[in-house]
N, C-alpha and C positions, 0 to 999 in steps of 0.2 A: 759315066758317073755324075750324078747331080748333087747339089747341096743347097741348103738355105743359110745364107749368110747374115751379116749386120742387116738391121731393119725391121726384122719380125716384131710385131707390136701386140701387146695384151693390155687391155684396159680392166680395172676391176672396182667393183663398188663394195660398200661395207657389208650389205646383206644381213640377215637375221643371225646366220651361223658363221658368216665370213666365207672367204675362198682360199682354195689351195691350187698352187700351179705346179705340175710335176714336169720336169724337162729331162733331157738326157745329156747331151754335150754342148757347150756354148756359153756365152757370157748373160748374166741376167742383170739387167740395170733399171732397178725400181726407182721412181721418182714421184714426188707428191704434185696432185692436182685438185682444186677446190671442186666441189660438188660431186654429184654422183654420175657414174657412167655406166652405160651397158656393157657387158662382156663380150669380147672377141678374142680369138687367138688365131695364130698362124701354124700351120701344121708343115712339117719336113714333107718333102717329096720323096717317092720312090726312085730309084734309078729308072728311068723310062718316061718320068713325067706325071704319072697319076697320083693322086692325093689319098694317103691312107685315112680311113674314115674313124671317126671316134664319137663317143656319145657323152652326155653329161653324167658325171659320176660324183661320188661323195667318198671323203675321206674317213678314218676311224673317228674324227671328232664332229662328224655331220656337217662338215665345210663343203660347200660345191667344189668339186675338183675339175679344173682343165688340166689336160694331160697331152703333152706333144707325142703323137702316136708314131712310133718308129715300126717298120715292117719286119718284126722279130720273127714271123713265123716264115719269113723267106730268107733273113740274112741274119746270121748270128754273129757277124764281125762288121765293124765300121771304122771308119778312119776320121779323126778329128785332127785337121791338119795343123801341123807345127813348122813354122818357117825354120830352115835349117840355119845354124848359127855361122856367121861369118868370123874370121880369126879376131879375136878380141872382144866379141859381143856374147852376151849371155841371154839364155831363155828367161821369160817372165817367171817369177818365183812360182807361180800357181801351176806352170807346167813343167817345172824342174823333174819331177818324178818321173815324168814320161821318157826323159833322156835316160835315167837308170833303167827303168822297168821295161820300157818299149812298149808296154800295153798294160791295160787294168781290165778286170773282170768284174761284171756287176749283174744283179738279177734285175730285169726290165719285164713288166707284166707276165711275170711267171717263167721267163725265160733266161738263161745264162747267156750274156752277151759280152764279147770282148771289144774293147775301143783301142785301136792302135794310134801310135803318132806318127807314123809312116802310112803311105797310100797302099802301096802293094795292091792285092786283088780285091781288098775291101771296098765297098762304095763309102765316098766321101759324104758324110750326112751329119750335119750339126746346126743348130739354131742360136742366133743371139737375139735375146728378146730383150726390149725395152717396155717397161711396166709403168704405167702411170696409176698412182693410188689416191683415192680421196682421202681427206683427213677423217681419223677415227676407223680406218679400214682394219679388219681382222684377216690377215693374209698368212699363208704358209707358202714358201718357195722352196722347191726340191730340185737339186741339180746333180747329176752324177759326176761330172767333169766341167770345169769352167768357173770362172770369177762371177761374184755378185758384188756390184758396185751401186750403192744407192745414195740418194740425196737426202734432202731433209725430210723426214717421215714422222707421221703422227698415227698412232693406233698401237694395235697388236700384231707383231711381226715375228714369224719363225723361219728362219733360214737353215736348211739342211744341205750340205754338199758334200760328196764323196772325196773331192780333191778340188781345191780352189781357194784362192784368197777371197775374204769379205770385207769390204770397205764401206761404211755407212757414216755419211756426213754428219748426221744428228738423228736421233730417235725419241720420241717421247711416248711413253707407253711402255707395254710389256715387251721385251725384246728376248728371243730365243736364238742362239746360234750354234750350230753343230756342223763342224767339218772335220772329216778324217784326217785331211793334210791340208794345211795353208795357213797363212798368216791373217789375223784378225785386226782391223783398224777401225776403231770407232771415234769420230770427233768428239760427240757428247751423247750421252744416254740419260735420260730421266724417267724413272719407274724401276720395275722390276726386271733386272738383267741377268740372264745366265748364257755364259759363254764356254764353250767345249770344243776343244780340238785336239785330235791324236797328236799332230805334230805340227808346230808352228808358233811364232811369236804373237803375242796379244798385246795391243797398245789401246788404252781408253784415255782419251785427252781430258774428259770432263765426265765424272761420273755422280750422279745424283740418285738417291734411293737406296735399295738393297740389292744384293745379288751374289753371283758366285763365278769363279773363273777357274777352269780346270784344263790344263793341256799336259799330254804326256811327255812331250819334249819341246821346250821353247822358253824364252823368256816373257816376262808378264810386267807391264809397266802401266800404272794407273795413276793419273795425275788429277788435281783441283777436286778432291773428293768432298761430298757432303752425304755421308752414308749412316744408315741405322746399324745394318750388319753386311760385312763383307767377307767372303771366304775365298782364298786364293791358292791352288794347288798345283804345283808342276812336278813332273818326275825328274825333269833335269833341266836346269835354267834359272836365271836370277829373277827375283821378286823386288820389284821397286813400287813403292807407294808414296806418292810426293804430294804436299801442299793441301791443306784443308782440315776438315775435322771428321770423327767418326764414333760411333758408338762401340761396336765389337768388330775386331778384325782378326782374322785368323790366316796366317800366311805361312805356307809350308812348300818345301822343295826337298827332293831327295838328294840334288848335287847343285849346289850354287848359293849364292848369297841373297840375303833378305835385308832390304833397306826400307825404313820408314823414316822419312825426312819431311820436317815441318808439318807434321799432322797432329793435332790435338785430339786425343781419343780417350775413351774410358776403359777399354780392356783390349790388351794386344797379346796374341800368342804367336811368336814367331819360332819356327822351327826348321832346321836344315840338317841333313845327315853328313854333309861335307860342304862347308862354307862359312863365312862371316854373317854375324847378325849386327847390323847397325841401326840404332835408335836416336832420332834426333827429335826431341818434344819437351816441352816445359813441364810436363807431368802435372800440370795444374789440375786436370780434370780426371787423371788416370788414376782409377782404384786398383787394377792389377795388370801386371806386366810379366809375362813368361818368356824367357829367351834360352832356346836349347840348341846345341849343335854338337855332333858327333866329333867332327873336327874341324876347328876353326876358332876365331875370337868373337867376343861379344863386346860392342863399345856402345854405351848409352850416354848420350850427350843431354843433359837436362838443364832445367831453368835454374837461375840463382837462388830462387826460393824453393826448390823442390824438396818435399817431405817424403821420406821414404824408409821403407824396412826391407833389406835384402837378405835372401837367403840363397846361399851359393852351394852347389855340389859340383865340384870339379876332380876329374880324374887326375889329371896333371895340368899345371898352369895356375897362375896366381890371380887373385882379386884385388884390384886396385881401386880405392876409394878416395877421389881428389876433392872431397869436402873436408875442410879442416876441422869443422865442428861435428863430423859423424862420429858416432860410438860404434868402434869396431868390436866384432865378435871372433875370437880366436880359439883354434883347436892346436895346442902347441904353439908353434910359429906360424901357423897357416891360418890366413884370414878367411873365415868361412861365411861371415855376414856383416851387416853394418845398419845402424838406425840414425836417421836424422829427423829432427822435429819430433811431430806426432806419429810419423811412420804411415801416414794416410794411403801411400801407394805402395802396395805389397809387391814385391819384385823377386821373382825366382829364376835362378839362373842355373843351367847345367851344361857343363861342356865335359866331352870324353877327353878331348886334347885342345888345349887352347887357354888363353887368358880371358879376363874379364875386366871391364873398366866402366865406371861411372864417373862422371865430370861434368862441371859447368860448361854451357855452350860458349862459344867464343875463343 
């Protein structure tokens, strides 16, 4: 059995249409380099030592595509080695699915291929690629299994991995991340950003621009925001947006809490099927705030000079308004709304089961 391990290298230039790199199993390590470079790539070797040939192709978007060529016409099963755990140790999160499933199946060059985490009779074949990218590159990276770990990058970058963590120190330009299973951690992003993971946590430590984050199952944390529009949607997990300013924010989770903390925004929609909604903002810039939960509480901590008009629709639970000068609206003994000042911030609260509170910060 033979393999290509750490050290395979690929260098890419910006090109007119950009470039695409398609790998199979292993890590992708993109980093920035000034100037333009000619393209080169390392191919995996067949068992027996001969190199599988390949030619220059283009992807659906017209980008020149480099493809690591696995001999799928001869071997339909491969091993991507995973070190066995010692007692008290855990595998990296991006390989954890292999412990449970034992293998994964994918389509590669038109053939169905299985990749195993144990050796067995399948040949061991994978490549870890270190990729240097000039500033302003237009690059797409595709990997079936394995992590993507990038440095400080600039240009348009698309990352697509079937299973594996994605970590980028910083990205300036368009960023598209799509992973079937794996965590995504971005140090900072500036531009149009779209992140989609079937299962995994998402962390963005600084977010400038516009974008969307979608995960089937996992927590989402976004910090130091300066965004025009940001949409966050998770099927199951907590959503936390912290520090900064925003125009329009939509945060939804099927099961989990939504927290918007120390963010000055114009328009907020926060929805959860089961969980609490917590908002901490002066509301000085806020025109509209909608908070909905099927089961959970709503807690709004506003500024001392907040001016609002609340409409509340609660199946069971109470609305508590802790501004002494607010004018309450009641149906019988139940508080269903309140107005303070000129009511410039329209607030709609809806809970199936849970209390709602608005109060000054501090």
